[in-house]
C-alpha positions, 0 to 999 in steps of 0.5 A: 366892334367899333360903332359907326357914326351917322356920317359914315353910314350916310357916306357909305349909303351913297354907293347904292341906289334908291329902290324907288327913284334910283338916286344915291343921296341918302340921310339918316333920320336921327329921330328914329335911331333905336338903342338896339342899332336900328336906324332909318335911312331916307332918300333925299330925292323921293323921301323913301325910307328903309331900315338900317341895321347897325348891330352886326354882333347880334345879327351874326350870333342869331344868323349862324350862316353869316360868319361862314359866308363872310369868310368866303366872300371876295373883295372886288378890289384885291380879290382876297377872301374875308370881309367884315360886316359893318351894317346892313339895310333892307332897301326893299322887300326883295333887296337886302344890302350888306356894307362890308370891309375887306379884311386884307386891303380895308376897302369898303363896298356894298354887296347884295345879300344872297342869304336873305330870301324874301317872298 
């Protein structure tokens, strides 16, 4: 699986809103980048921080429903089914967002996770 660069992740984060201030300007705090693929995202306006998970191979091995769900998800651009999971974030205790790429048209888009329930 190709590894993501910090710039790629920061660019893709601009497609979602901060859980606190609703802005879409984020950075990756490189001081907290872990070897296991856990990073830290920070809103550039209000400094809210949240985890970014980039090791999707491990995640898909430990969450058996995820690969099946990814095969059934539709692209908002071409409406074809099947996406790949690039990385995910937990924006708040009630909001996990997947960053996906369509396997047909290769467009990238975020999707709120319906698989992770937080209580």
